[in-house]
C-alpha positions as CSV (number, residue, x, y, z in Angstrom):
1,M,-54.4,45.4,66.8
2,N,-56.9,43.2,65.0
3,I,-56.6,40.3,66.6
4,L,-58.4,36.7,64.7
5,R,-60.6,35.6,67.9
6,P,-63.9,33.7,67.6
7,L,-66.9,35.1,69.5
8,S,-67.3,32.2,70.5
9,P,-65.9,29.2,71.7
10,H,-65.1,26.3,69.2
11,L,-67.1,23.3,69.9
12,P,-64.0,21.2,70.7
13,I,-63.4,24.1,73.6
14,Y,-66.4,24.2,74.8
15,K,-67.5,21.8,77.8
16,P,-71.1,21.3,78.2
17,Q,-72.9,21.1,81.8
18,L,-74.4,17.9,83.1
19,T,-77.0,20.0,83.0
20,S,-77.4,21.0,80.1
21,T,-77.1,17.5,78.6
22,F,-80.1,16.2,81.0
23,S,-82.1,18.1,79.0
24,I,-81.2,17.6,75.6
25,S,-81.9,13.5,75.7
26,H,-85.0,14.6,77.9
27,R,-86.3,16.6,74.6
28,I,-84.7,13.5,73.1
29,S,-87.2,11.4,75.3
30,G,-90.0,13.2,74.8
31,A,-90.1,13.5,71.4
32,F,-89.3,9.4,71.2
33,L,-92.4,8.9,73.2
34,A,-94.6,11.5,71.5
35,T,-93.8,9.6,67.8
36,I,-94.5,6.3,69.9
37,V,-98.3,7.8,70.8
38,F,-98.8,9.3,68.1
39,F,-97.9,5.7,65.8
40,F,-100.3,3.9,68.0
41,Y,-103.6,6.4,67.1
42,L,-102.2,5.7,64.1
43,L,-102.8,2.0,64.2
44,C,-105.8,2.3,65.6
45,L,-107.6,4.4,63.4
46,K,-106.8,1.8,60.7
47,I,-107.8,-1.2,62.1
48,G,-110.7,-0.4,65.1
49,L,-110.3,-0.3,69.2
50,I,-112.3,-4.0,68.1
51,C,-107.9,-6.0,67.4
52,F,-107.6,-4.0,70.8
53,T,-110.4,-6.8,72.5
54,Y,-108.4,-10.0,71.1
55,E,-105.8,-11.8,72.7
56,N,-104.9,-13.4,69.5
57,F,-103.9,-10.0,68.1
58,Y,-101.6,-9.0,71.6
59,Q,-99.6,-12.6,71.0
60,F,-99.4,-11.1,67.5
61,F,-98.6,-8.0,67.9
62,F,-96.3,-7.9,71.4
63,Y,-94.1,-11.6,70.5
64,S,-94.1,-12.9,66.9
65,S,-90.5,-10.8,66.5
66,K,-87.4,-9.8,69.3
67,L,-87.4,-6.9,66.8
68,I,-91.1,-5.6,68.9
69,L,-89.7,-6.9,72.6
70,I,-86.4,-4.1,72.0
71,S,-89.1,-1.2,71.0
72,V,-91.3,-1.8,73.7
73,E,-87.8,-1.9,75.3
74,T,-86.9,1.0,75.0
75,T,-90.0,2.5,75.1
76,A,-90.2,1.7,79.1
77,L,-87.2,2.5,78.9
78,A,-87.2,6.2,77.6
79,L,-91.3,6.7,79.2
80,S,-88.9,6.3,82.6
81,Y,-85.9,7.8,82.4
82,H,-88.5,10.5,81.1
83,L,-90.7,10.4,83.9
84,Y,-87.8,10.3,86.1
85,N,-86.0,13.2,85.3
86,G,-89.2,15.2,84.8
87,V,-89.7,15.2,88.7
88,R,-85.3,16.0,89.3
89,H,-86.6,19.1,87.3
90,L,-88.7,20.1,89.3
91,L,-87.3,19.0,92.1
92,T,-84.7,21.0,91.3
93,D,-86.9,24.1,90.4
94,F,-88.7,24.1,93.4
95,S,-86.0,23.1,95.9
96,G,-83.6,26.4,94.9
97,F,-81.1,24.3,92.8
98,F,-79.5,22.1,95.6
99,F,-79.5,18.9,94.3
100,L,-76.7,20.4,92.3
101,R,-75.0,21.2,94.1
102,I,-74.3,17.7,96.3
103,G,-71.8,16.7,93.5
104,R,-69.5,19.3,92.5
105,K,-66.3,20.0,94.4
106,R,-65.6,22.7,95.8
107,L,-62.6,25.4,94.1
108,K,-59.8,26.1,96.6
């Protein structure tokens, strides 16, 4: 009797856990922040650190377009999420998974 079953569950059947979703989003926000840091590093190499002392540079760079304001807000959101999720991850690791049990329903 050879029943054709998949070796692993399909994606529509698979129900993602909360911890795996947090882990994936934590990695995505970390990659985004690393890209931003790399961009500013290249910017400093290209124009030099002397430009950061001029007030006109800040006015041009941060107030010249709405796209830059949105990117600064997105970076702040990613930084705060990455920071808080990292602290939550450390607390979860060192507290014996206490925080994961809080929101779960008990099965009877």
